[in-house]
C-alpha positions, 0 to 999 in steps of 0.5 A: 878410642881415647876420650877426654877426661873432664875431671883432668881437664877441669883440674888442669884449667883451674891449676894452670890459670892460677899458676899464671896468676890469671882471673877467669875474666883475664882468661876469658879475654885471652880465649874469647870464652865467657867467664861464667863458661870458664867457671863451669869448665873448671867445676867440670859442669860444662864440656867446652866446644872444640874451638874453646878447648883448643883456645884453653889448651893453647893459652894455658899451655896444656898438652892435649895428651894430659887430659885424656882418660887413663886406659890403664885404670879401666883395664885393672877394673875389668881384670878385677871383674873378670876374676869374680867367681859368681854374680854376687861377687861381681856385683860387689866388685862393681860397687867397690869400683864405683865407690873408688871412682867416685872417691877419686872424683871427689878428691880431684874436686877438693884439690880444685876448691882448696887450690 
């Protein structure tokens, strides 16, 4: 089952809103979502309800598929873990993968904040 990637969602909502030269207040008026909630969605701190998500996707013209998790990334990491020769190597790979994913999230947040 595919899942929504909240990092992708927050980044796309922020980018599209800015591309359309909208404030959070203006987006709120068009979607019926409180400005503070929009801000938390853009920061990845709030998960929108299904109706809020649909409103955001419609108003900002975001394709639903563009906010889904990348299955391929997980498959690569799983393959790497499967190649580990012992528990110590497996633990090292898990640490490395965790760090890579964390850096990826930080990079996305920097892009949101730096516009």
